[in-house]
N, C-alpha and C positions, 0 to 999 in steps of 0.2 A: 207501074204496078201499085196495087193497094196492098200494103203490108201491115200486119198486126203483130206486135211483139209483146209477149207476156213476160214481164220481169218481176222479180221479187221487189226490187225498187230501182228506179232510175234516178230518183232524187238523192237517196242516201247511199254513201259508201262506208258507213260506219260498220267496221268489221265485215265489210261486204265489198272486197276488192274487185269482184267480177263486174261491179257497176262501171268501172273505168272502161273496160272493153265494150260492154253493152252500149254505153253512151256513144262510144266511137263508131260502132257499127250503125246505130240509128242516125248519127250525124252524117255519115257517108251516104247512107241511103237517101236522106233528105237532099244532100248536095247533088246527087245524081238525078233528082227530080221526081222521086217516088213519093207517093202519099203514105205517110207512116203514122200509125196509131200505136201508142204505148199504153198498156194496161198494167196496173199493179194493185195488190190488195190494200184496202184501207187498213190502217193500224198494223202494218207489217213490222216485224221485230226490229229490223235495221233502222227504219225511219223513226220508230218510236224511241229507240235509244238515242238517235241523233237529235231529235227534238228535245229530249230530256237534257241533253248535254249543251245544246247550242240555242235552243228556243227558236223563235221565228227567224233569226238570222240565217238558219239553215236553208229556209225557203228563198230568202233574198239572195243568198250566195248562188244557189242553183239557178234561179231565174236570170240572174245577171250573166252567168257563164254559159248556160244552155237554154237560151230563150225559145228554141223550137221544140224542146223535148218535154214539154208539159204533159204529164201522164193523165190518163183517165183512171179514176179509182173505182173499184168494184168491191162489193161485200160478198164474201164467200158463201154466206147463208142464202143469198139471192143475187147471183152475179149478173143476170140479164145481159148476156153477151151477144145476143142476136144482132143488135144494131151495129156492132163492130165487125162481126164475122160474116154477115150476109153477103157482102160484095167483095170480100177479101180474095186476093190472088195467092198470097203466101202468108202463112202464120208460123211463127217460131215461138216455142215455149221453152223458157229456160228452166233448168232442173230445180232451182230453188222456188218451186211452186208446189202447192198442195196437191196430193194425188187425186183428190176429187176434181180439181180444176183441170189437171192434166187429162184425165179421162173424159171430162165433159167436152173439152175442145176437140178430142178425138171423135166423139159421137157427132158433134156438130159438123165435122168434115164430111160425113156421109150425107148430110143434108145440104150443105152449101158448096162442096166440091173444091175447096181450096187445097193447095199443096201445104203439107204440114210437116214440120221438122222439130225434133226435140234437141235441145242444146245443153250439153253436159260439160261443166267446167270445174268439176270437183272429183275427189277420190272416193266418193261413197260407193261407186260401182264395185270397188274392191273392198273397202273397209266396212261397208254396211249393205251387202248385197240383198239382204232380206227387205230392207227399207226400199231399195230401188226396185225390187221385184213387185212392190205394190203399185208401181206406176203402170198403167195399162196403155201400152203403146202400139197395139195391133193396127190401129187406123193410121198410124204415122207413116210417112214416106221414108223415114230414116232418122238417123241420129248424127248430129254434129258433135264430135268428141274432141276435147282439146289435147289429145295425145293418142298415139297408137295403142298403148296398153288399155286405155279406157275404151277406145273403139273396138278392140278385139274382145273385150269382156261382153259388150253388148251382143256381138255376133255369137260368141261361144255359149252364152247363157240363153240364146234364143229369144232375147227381148225384142229384137227387130231383125228384119231381113237385110237391111242395108245400113251402113254406117260409114262416115267419112271422118278423117282427122282434120280438124279445123282449129289450128293453134290460135291462141290469143295474140294480140298485137298492140302496138302503140297508137294512140289517137293523136296524130301530129297536129291537130287543130289546137291542142292544149299542151302536149308534151314535146317540147322543142327547146334547144339551148337558150338560156338567159345569161346575161352578162352584167351582174351588179358590180359596183366599183370596189367591193371589199369581200373578204372571207370571214366567216364566223367561226370556223374550226376545221379540223382535219377530216373527221369521219362523221357521216350521218347515216342512220338506218331508219327506214320507214316501213312499218308493217304492223300486223295485228297478231294477237296471241290466240291460241286455241288449244283444244285437247290433243290436236295432232302435232303439237310442237313438244320438243324435249327440253326441259329447263337445264339439265346438265350439259347438253350439247350446246345450247345457246350461251351458257356461261363459258364453256371452253372456247368456242369459236368467235365470240364477240367480246364478252366482258374481260376475260383473261388477257387477250392481246392488248386491249385498250389500257388495262391496268399496268401491264408490263412495259408498254412503250411510253406511258404517261402522255398520251396524245389527247387532244381536245375532241370530245365526241358528244353527239346529241342523238337521242332516240325519240321517235314519234310512234304512236300507235294506241290501240285500245284493247281492253280485255286482259291486261297483264295482272297476274296474281301478286298480292302484296309482298310475299317473301322474295320474289324475284325482283320486284321494284326496289326493295331494300338493298339487294346485292348490286343492282345497277347504280344506285345513288352512292353506295360505299366505294364503288370503283371510280367515282368522280364523273360519271356520265350524266349529262343533263337529260331529264325525261320531261317531255312537253305534251304528252297525251295525243289525242286525236288530231290529225292533220287532214283538212279537206284535200281531195285530189287536185283541185285547181291550184293549190298553193305548193304542191310538191316540186314542180320545175324550178321555181324561184329558190326554194330551200336547197335543192340539189346544187344549184349554181354557187352557193355560199360555202361549199365544202370541197375538199380535195378528192374525196372518194366515198363510195358507199359499198356495203356488203350485201351479197345475195345469200340468204339462208333458207334453203328449201325446207318445206315441211317434211316430217318424217316419212310419210308414205311415198313421197316422190324421190326419196333417197333409197328406200329399201325395196318396196314392192312394185313401184310404178316408175322405174327410172326413165329419164329422158324427156320428162314433161317440164317445160320451162314455165315459170309463173309470170304473171303480168308485170311484176316489178322488174324483171330482167329486161323486157322490151322497153319499158318506160325509162329506166335508168340510162340505157344506151341512147334512146331517143333524145334525152336531155343533155347528152354529152358528158355525163359524169363518169369518171373511171370506175369500173366495177371489179371488185375482188370477190370471188365466189367461194363459199364453203363447198365441201365435196358434192359434186353433181355431175352425172354422166350425160353429156349431150349426145344421146344415142343416134340422133338423126342429123347431126352436123348442121344445126341451124346457125351456129356461131363458130368462130375460130378461137379456141382456147390459146392463150399466149399472145393473141393479136387483138381480138375484140374485148377480152377480159382475162383476168388471171384466175387460176384455179388453186385452191388451198385444201389439201387433204386432211390437215389436222391443225391444232392450235399453233404449233411451231411454224408451219408454212404460212399460216395466216399472219402471224406476227411478222415474219420476214417480208411477205408481200406488201403488207400495209406500210411497213417502214420504207420499203423501196418506192412505193407509189407516192407517199407523202413527201419524201425527200427529193424526188426527181421530177422536175417540171417536164423534162423530155419524155419520160415514161408516161406521165399523165396525158400529155398531148397525143402520144402515139395510141394509147388505148381509147381515148375519147374520139379521135377521128375515125379509127377503124370501126368501133362499135356503132357510132352514129351512121357511118356509111352503110354498114350491113343492115341496120334497121330500115333505113330509108330505101334501100334497094329491095328488101324482101319482107319486112315485118311491120307494115303499117295497116291500119284498118281498111284502107283502100285496097290493099292486096287481098285481104280476107273477103271483102265484098265481091271482088272479081272472081275469087274462087267459088263463092256462094252461088253466083249465077251460072258458073260452069256445072255445079252440082244440080241446079234446077234444070239445066238442059239435059243432063243425064236422066233425071227423073222423067222428064217429058218424053224422051226417046223410049224409055221402058214402057211408059203408059201407052204410047202410040202403038208400039209393037204388040202389046197385049190386046188392044182394040182390034188389030188386024189378024190376030192369030186364031 
């Protein structure tokens, strides 16, 4: 198949964690022998920030780790998409694209006849419905939503007629256990800040337990406000800024455990949606201790694949147990890794994707004969 993928950025994961999964899907499609073209806007905000922080090294790192994923850049003012879309069999447009681009690709479907899917990996369908309503999806065959609550919103709001739950997953070409000869500390957290995070909750569930236990902790990420960074440093936590996704597995291997801290919407209004960090941590074999999160669809087994902590007291207790017990760490590591390898790799999601395409084809054929 000839497949076209519209991403905000495949090169940059600066405050753009969706890039990890998007890269993994593209890599798996290539592995299966499909012809894949990736398009992203020139001067996108994530890539611009990454280049500002890392310079040309950002491109070198990407090309070294993802040699087949070189994107084609377009300018929104004059995108000239026909050469890419004319002979496409499948087009997937990720939600971090401009509404103009989203609608344009829909119009082109009528001309070129490809199957067309919209891919949503964010909470804006709930938190910013007016913004999402600007996306014109009438020509789309359906939506791939990264959780049931998001899928249901698309159907309830009448934005599309068909939607499927398509969870994120780990790219095991890059996220797998590493075994360096030493440990750098007890706890590591990798993530980005945003308006959808609560500073008070972050302080309660991460900073306070680290301070109370007096453990060695390191934090990586981008977008953190200065007042919070000051609290992080006062607690004795090392802050090392942006970490490329390709470096995450090796960093994970140097610590006893990591913490999963869901963003506020996924705790309150959209329960049950796991973030990419959950899949990736388990794929790397690092024991995971989670802040309050309800795995509504039983993707994992709490107490076996990871530990759940409902408040700071439980987080402190669980971290203390994991850090002190090699037996517990091994138990969580092996169980979490096995669950991801059996059910939550990008190869599993691509297999599901082709099942969805078969459903679409069946519906289209029935319409032709009705």
